[in-house]
VEXDREN-2710 file (C-alpha; in Angstrom, 1 decimal):
% VEXDREN-2710
k/r/px/py/pz
1/UNK/-11.7/-10.7/12.2
2/UNK/-8.9/-10.9/15.0
3/UNK/-7.1/-13.8/14.4
4/UNK/-4.1/-14.4/17.7
5/UNK/-1.4/-16.0/15.7
6/UNK/1.2/-18.5/16.9
7/UNK/2.8/-18.0/13.3
8/UNK/3.7/-15.0/11.3
9/UNK/0.9/-13.4/9.2
10/UNK/2.2/-12.7/5.8
11/UNK/0.4/-9.5/4.7
12/UNK/2.4/-8.7/1.2
13/UNK/1.3/-9.7/-2.6
14/UNK/0.8/-13.1/-3.0
15/UNK/-1.6/-14.3/-5.9
16/UNK/-4.7/-15.9/-4.4
17/UNK/-4.5/-18.6/-1.8
18/UNK/-1.0/-19.3/-3.1
19/UNK/2.1/-21.1/-1.1
20/UNK/5.1/-19.6/-1.1
21/UNK/7.5/-22.5/-2.4
22/UNK/7.0/-24.5/-5.6
23/UNK/5.6/-27.9/-4.2
24/UNK/7.8/-30.5/-3.5
25/UNK/6.9/-33.8/-4.4
26/UNK/6.4/-36.5/-1.8
27/UNK/8.8/-39.0/-1.6
28/UNK/6.6/-41.7/0.0
29/UNK/3.8/-40.3/-2.3
30/UNK/1.3/-39.8/0.8
31/UNK/-1.1/-36.6/0.3
32/UNK/-0.6/-34.0/2.3
33/UNK/-3.8/-32.8/5.0
34/UNK/-4.8/-30.0/6.9
35/UNK/-7.4/-30.3/10.0
36/UNK/-9.2/-27.9/12.1
37/UNK/-10.5/-28.8/15.8
38/UNK/-12.7/-27.9/16.2
39/UNK/-14.4/-27.8/12.8
40/UNK/-17.8/-27.1/13.4
41/UNK/-20.2/-25.1/15.7
42/UNK/-17.6/-22.5/15.1
43/UNK/-18.1/-18.6/16.6
44/UNK/-16.4/-15.7/15.9
45/UNK/-13.0/-15.9/18.3
46/UNK/-12.8/-19.4/19.5
47/UNK/-9.7/-21.1/19.5
48/UNK/-8.9/-23.6/16.6
49/UNK/-5.9/-25.8/15.5
50/UNK/-5.1/-26.5/12.7
51/UNK/-3.0/-30.0/12.1
52/UNK/-0.9/-31.0/9.3
53/UNK/0.8/-34.2/8.0
54/UNK/2.1/-35.9/4.9
55/UNK/3.8/-32.6/3.8
56/UNK/7.4/-32.3/2.5
57/UNK/9.7/-31.3/5.8
58/UNK/11.2/-28.1/6.4
59/UNK/8.8/-26.0/3.8
60/UNK/6.9/-22.8/4.3
61/UNK/3.3/-22.9/3.3
62/UNK/1.0/-19.7/2.7
63/UNK/-2.4/-20.9/4.3
64/UNK/-5.4/-18.6/3.4
65/UNK/-9.2/-18.1/4.6
66/UNK/-11.6/-18.7/1.8
67/UNK/-14.6/-19.2/0.6
68/UNK/-14.8/-22.8/-0.3
69/UNK/-14.3/-23.8/-3.3
70/UNK/-14.0/-20.0/-5.2
71/UNK/-11.1/-17.6/-5.4
72/UNK/-12.4/-15.5/-2.9
73/UNK/-9.9/-15.5/-0.1
74/UNK/-8.4/-13.3/2.3
75/UNK/-5.6/-11.0/0.9
76/UNK/-3.2/-11.8/4.1
77/UNK/-1.3/-15.1/4.5
78/UNK/-0.9/-17.1/7.1
79/UNK/2.8/-18.2/6.8
80/UNK/3.4/-21.7/8.6
81/UNK/6.6/-24.5/8.2
82/UNK/6.7/-27.8/8.7
83/UNK/8.7/-29.7/10.8
84/UNK/11.5/-32.3/9.9
85/UNK/8.8/-35.0/10.0
86/UNK/6.0/-32.8/7.3
87/UNK/3.9/-32.1/10.3
88/UNK/2.6/-28.7/11.2
89/UNK/0.4/-27.1/14.0
90/UNK/-0.9/-23.5/14.2
91/UNK/-3.2/-22.1/16.6
92/UNK/-5.5/-19.2/15.7
93/UNK/-8.6/-17.4/16.5
94/UNK/-11.9/-18.3/14.8
95/UNK/-12.8/-15.5/12.4
96/UNK/-16.2/-15.6/11.2
97/UNK/-16.0/-13.0/8.2
98/UNK/-13.4/-11.5/6.5
99/UNK/-12.9/-9.4/2.9
100/UNK/-11.7/-11.0/0.0
101/UNK/-8.9/-9.9/-2.1
102/UNK/-11.3/-8.8/-4.8
103/UNK/-13.0/-6.3/-2.1
104/UNK/-16.0/-8.5/-1.3
105/UNK/-17.2/-9.7/2.1
106/UNK/-17.3/-13.3/2.8
107/UNK/-19.6/-14.4/6.1
108/UNK/-18.8/-17.9/6.8
109/UNK/-22.1/-18.0/8.8
110/UNK/-23.9/-17.8/5.0
111/UNK/-21.3/-20.0/3.1
112/UNK/-19.0/-22.7/3.5
113/UNK/-15.6/-21.4/4.4
114/UNK/-12.3/-23.5/4.7
115/UNK/-8.2/-22.8/5.5
116/UNK/-6.6/-23.7/2.3
117/UNK/-2.9/-24.4/0.9
118/UNK/-2.7/-24.4/-2.4
119/UNK/-1.1/-27.7/-3.9
120/UNK/-0.4/-29.7/-7.2
121/UNK/-2.2/-31.6/-8.2
122/UNK/-5.3/-29.8/-6.4
123/UNK/-5.8/-27.5/-3.1
124/UNK/-5.6/-29.2/0.4
125/UNK/-8.0/-27.5/2.8
126/UNK/-9.6/-27.9/6.1
127/UNK/-13.0/-27.2/6.2
128/UNK/-14.7/-24.7/9.0
129/UNK/-18.2/-24.6/10.2
130/UNK/-19.7/-21.9/12.0
131/UNK/-22.9/-21.4/13.9
132/UNK/-25.3/-19.6/11.5
133/UNK/-27.2/-18.0/14.6
134/UNK/-23.6/-16.4/16.4
135/UNK/-23.1/-13.0/16.3
136/UNK/-20.2/-11.7/14.4
137/UNK/-17.5/-10.3/16.7
138/UNK/-15.8/-6.7/16.3
139/UNK/-15.5/-5.7/12.5
140/UNK/-12.8/-3.6/11.1
141/UNK/-13.3/0.0/11.8
142/UNK/-12.1/3.6/10.9
143/UNK/-11.9/6.6/12.7
144/UNK/-10.7/10.0/11.0
145/UNK/-10.3/13.5/13.2
146/UNK/-11.3/15.9/11.8
147/UNK/-13.3/14.4/9.3
148/UNK/-15.4/17.7/7.8
149/UNK/-14.7/20.7/6.6
150/UNK/-11.3/19.6/5.2
151/UNK/-9.3/21.6/3.2
152/UNK/-6.4/20.5/0.9
153/UNK/-2.7/19.8/2.4
154/UNK/-4.7/19.4/6.0
155/UNK/-3.4/16.6/8.2
156/UNK/-5.5/14.3/10.2
157/UNK/-5.3/11.5/12.6
158/UNK/-6.6/8.2/11.6
159/UNK/-6.9/4.9/13.9
160/UNK/-8.2/1.6/12.7
161/UNK/-9.1/-1.1/14.7
162/UNK/-10.0/-4.7/14.8
163/UNK/-7.7/-5.8/12.5
164/UNK/-5.6/-9.2/12.3
165/UNK/-2.6/-8.2/14.9
166/UNK/0.8/-8.9/13.2
167/UNK/-0.8/-7.9/10.2
168/UNK/0.8/-4.9/7.5
169/UNK/-2.1/-2.8/6.3
170/UNK/-2.2/0.6/4.1
171/UNK/-4.6/3.5/3.8
172/UNK/-6.0/5.1/0.6
173/UNK/-8.5/8.0/-0.2
174/UNK/-10.9/7.0/-2.6
175/UNK/-14.0/7.7/-4.2
176/UNK/-16.9/6.5/-2.0
177/UNK/-17.8/3.3/-2.9
178/UNK/-14.0/1.6/-3.7
179/UNK/-13.6/-2.0/-3.1
180/UNK/-9.8/-2.2/-4.2
181/UNK/-7.0/0.5/-3.4
182/UNK/-5.4/-0.5/-6.5
183/UNK/-8.3/-1.0/-9.2
184/UNK/-10.6/1.7/-7.9
185/UNK/-10.0/5.7/-8.0
186/UNK/-7.8/5.8/-4.9
187/UNK/-5.0/7.9/-3.8
188/UNK/-2.6/5.1/-2.5
189/UNK/-0.4/6.5/0.8
190/UNK/1.3/3.1/1.1
191/UNK/2.6/2.7/-2.3
192/UNK/4.8/0.2/-1.3
193/UNK/2.2/-2.6/-1.3
194/UNK/2.1/-2.4/-4.8
195/UNK/5.9/-4.1/-5.0
196/UNK/5.4/-7.6/-5.0
197/UNK/9.2/-8.0/-4.0
198/UNK/8.5/-5.9/-0.9
199/UNK/6.2/-8.1/0.5
200/UNK/4.8/-7.3/3.6
201/UNK/5.3/-3.7/3.7
202/UNK/2.6/-1.3/5.0
203/UNK/1.6/0.0/8.5
204/UNK/2.3/-3.1/11.2
205/UNK/-1.2/-3.8/13.6
206/UNK/-0.2/-3.9/16.7
207/UNK/-1.0/-6.7/19.2
208/UNK/-4.4/-4.6/20.1
209/UNK/-5.5/-5.2/16.7
210/UNK/-5.0/-1.4/16.3
211/UNK/-3.0/0.9/13.8
212/UNK/-3.0/4.8/13.9
213/UNK/-1.4/7.2/11.4
214/UNK/-1.0/10.8/10.5
215/UNK/-1.9/11.3/6.9
216/UNK/-2.5/14.6/4.8
217/UNK/-5.3/14.8/2.7
218/UNK/-6.1/16.1/-0.7
219/UNK/-8.9/17.6/-2.0
220/UNK/-8.4/16.7/-6.1
221/UNK/-6.0/14.1/-5.9
222/UNK/-4.9/11.6/-8.5
223/UNK/-4.2/8.2/-9.0
224/UNK/-2.8/7.0/-11.8
225/UNK/-4.5/9.5/-13.6
226/UNK/-7.7/8.8/-12.0
227/UNK/-9.1/11.8/-10.9
228/UNK/-10.6/11.8/-7.1
229/UNK/-11.9/15.3/-6.7
230/UNK/-13.2/15.3/-3.2
231/UNK/-14.9/18.6/-3.4
232/UNK/-17.4/17.6/-6.3
233/UNK/-18.2/14.3/-4.9
234/UNK/-18.4/11.9/-1.9
235/UNK/-14.6/10.6/-0.4
236/UNK/-13.9/8.1/1.9
237/UNK/-10.2/7.2/3.6
238/UNK/-10.3/3.6/3.8
239/UNK/-7.8/0.9/5.3
240/UNK/-6.7/-2.0/3.2
241/UNK/-4.9/-5.3/3.3
242/UNK/-3.0/-5.9/0.0
243/UNK/-5.4/-3.3/-1.6
244/UNK/-8.9/-4.7/-0.8
245/UNK/-10.9/-2.2/1.5
246/UNK/-11.3/-3.8/5.0
247/UNK/-12.6/-0.3/6.3
248/UNK/-14.1/3.1/5.4
249/UNK/-14.9/6.5/6.9
250/UNK/-16.2/9.7/5.1
251/UNK/-14.5/12.5/5.1
252/UNK/-15.9/16.2/3.5
253/UNK/-14.1/19.2/1.9
254/UNK/-15.0/22.9/2.1
255/UNK/-15.7/23.4/-1.3
256/UNK/-14.5/27.3/-1.2
257/UNK/-10.9/26.5/0.6
258/UNK/-8.7/26.9/-2.4
259/UNK/-6.2/24.1/-3.3
260/UNK/-2.7/24.1/-2.2
261/UNK/0.3/26.2/-4.1
262/UNK/0.8/26.6/-6.9
263/UNK/4.1/25.1/-6.3
264/UNK/7.2/27.1/-7.1
265/UNK/11.1/26.9/-7.7
266/UNK/13.9/29.2/-7.2
267/UNK/17.8/29.0/-7.8
268/UNK/20.1/31.1/-6.8
269/UNK/22.6/31.9/-8.4
270/UNK/21.2/30.6/-12.0
271/UNK/23.5/32.4/-13.8
272/UNK/27.0/32.3/-15.1
273/UNK/27.5/29.2/-13.5
274/UNK/30.6/26.5/-14.0
275/UNK/30.2/22.4/-13.7
276/UNK/30.7/22.0/-9.9
277/UNK/29.3/24.8/-8.5
278/UNK/26.7/24.6/-5.5
279/UNK/23.6/26.5/-5.8
280/UNK/20.9/27.0/-3.2
281/UNK/17.4/25.8/-4.2
282/UNK/13.9/27.0/-2.8
283/UNK/10.4/25.7/-3.0
284/UNK/6.8/26.4/-1.8
285/UNK/3.2/25.5/-2.2
286/UNK/4.1/22.0/-2.0
287/UNK/2.4/19.7/0.5
288/UNK/3.7/18.8/3.6
289/UNK/5.6/15.8/3.7
290/UNK/5.9/15.6/0.0
291/UNK/8.6/13.4/-2.0
292/UNK/10.4/15.4/-4.8
293/UNK/12.7/14.3/-7.1
294/UNK/14.8/17.4/-7.8
295/UNK/16.6/16.7/-11.0
296/UNK/18.8/18.6/-13.6
297/UNK/17.7/18.2/-17.0
298/UNK/17.7/19.9/-20.4
299/UNK/15.2/22.5/-21.0
300/UNK/13.1/21.1/-23.6
301/UNK/12.9/17.3/-21.3
302/UNK/9.8/16.2/-19.7
303/UNK/9.4/14.6/-16.2
304/UNK/9.3/11.3/-18.6
305/UNK/12.3/12.0/-21.0
306/UNK/14.6/13.6/-18.1
307/UNK/16.2/10.1/-17.0
308/UNK/19.7/8.8/-15.5
309/UNK/21.1/12.6/-15.2
310/UNK/22.1/14.4/-12.0
311/UNK/19.3/13.9/-9.3
312/UNK/18.4/13.7/-5.3
313/UNK/15.4/12.8/-3.7
314/UNK/13.7/15.4/-1.3
315/UNK/11.2/15.7/1.0
316/UNK/9.0/19.2/1.7
317/UNK/8.6/20.4/5.0
318/UNK/5.1/20.3/7.2
319/UNK/5.2/24.0/5.4
320/UNK/5.5/22.5/1.8
321/UNK/8.6/24.3/1.3
322/UNK/11.9/22.7/-0.1
323/UNK/15.4/24.3/1.1
324/UNK/18.9/22.7/0.2
325/UNK/21.6/23.2/-2.4
326/UNK/22.3/21.1/-5.3
327/UNK/25.8/20.8/-7.3
328/UNK/25.7/22.0/-10.9
329/UNK/26.8/19.2/-13.7
330/UNK/28.3/20.0/-17.2
331/UNK/26.2/17.0/-18.4
332/UNK/22.2/16.4/-17.9
333/UNK/20.9/13.1/-19.7
334/UNK/17.5/12.9/-22.0
335/UNK/16.7/9.2/-22.1
336/UNK/19.7/7.9/-21.0
337/UNK/21.8/10.0/-23.5
338/UNK/24.0/12.7/-22.1
339/UNK/23.2/16.7/-23.2
340/UNK/25.4/19.3/-22.6
341/UNK/24.3/22.1/-20.4
342/UNK/27.6/24.2/-22.2
343/UNK/25.9/23.6/-25.2
344/UNK/21.8/23.6/-24.8
345/UNK/19.5/25.2/-21.9
346/UNK/19.2/23.6/-18.8
347/UNK/17.1/23.7/-15.8
348/UNK/16.6/22.2/-12.4
349/UNK/13.2/20.7/-12.2
350/UNK/11.1/19.2/-9.0
351/UNK/9.2/16.2/-10.4
352/UNK/6.1/15.4/-8.1
353/UNK/4.3/12.3/-7.1
354/UNK/1.4/11.1/-9.2
355/UNK/-1.4/12.3/-6.9
356/UNK/-0.6/16.0/-8.2
357/UNK/-2.6/17.1/-11.3
358/UNK/-0.7/16.5/-14.7
359/UNK/-0.1/20.1/-15.0
360/UNK/1.1/20.4/-11.4
361/UNK/3.9/17.6/-11.4
362/UNK/7.0/19.4/-12.6
363/UNK/7.9/22.9/-11.8
364/UNK/11.3/24.0/-12.9
365/UNK/13.7/26.9/-12.4
366/UNK/16.7/27.9/-15.2
367/UNK/20.5/27.3/-14.3
368/UNK/22.6/28.9/-17.3
369/UNK/26.5/27.5/-17.6
370/UNK/29.0/30.1/-18.7
371/UNK/29.6/29.2/-22.0
END
């Protein structure tokens, strides 16, 4: 799996097996080509050279490892740029096996594989032939410490190894057996990987093919309203590339341990306020490091309708507490429409992340402006 790349490995969200730039017509009508050397008898980790010619000059291409003739391609991409004559060269290590963007394992000793660039009118590929009798090199692995008897909100240390150096990966807490952190029941720790405009975000893999992280685990997590109750079912921490699960490790929770919370919010002073007054805000029962949106809302609004009003992004401390000040305004907003807190009841609300059970996603405290 490890690829020693003389180029930048693109770990962002791209359509399966696509190039970064739209195809540019070739002036002389020459067909672009890719050639891998050696192309047969490959063993995991072998030095591999890929040469290309006939491409437009000075364009960036995304090269993917794929099962030949299918959409089963590795989610990471090798970004290469042609020179002024339309040639390219890249050196890397041959990878016998990979996980596709759909979460399927692909073993190139068993099926035909290729390095591919999508192009118009047809993909351009360099065939790769692997020795069917050769052993696999080290495959991605994940270790979690501790991994048993966990309680809600506990921190664990994770280490993923044998990954592609220079790649970006994410972590997720999933119901056992997940293949995609985005499509299956998973709480995604690195949600930036979902955002195509921020492609490549995530945790960078070191030159040794490893990445470490300190994560908070949740006994009863939610992923876009899909519940993952790790007290009642088997769960795993997984390391992912653009959502595709590369490696997994089981985690178990103490079924007798209480869930974190309930979250609470208090404001002082809460009455006799005027627009522009500063109030002290204290919260408890949140998860360590939990991001929270503190906003002033009409009391009858919801987290979905309290939009475009005064707000600040806060983060709970290591004990799950919030502490800070907030400047009260006369006007809040509901569905982008101004509301007057001298005329209607208003609150300060702490809106929480989507991994929290729906009934606990907002906690609030009243703020009363003097009328």
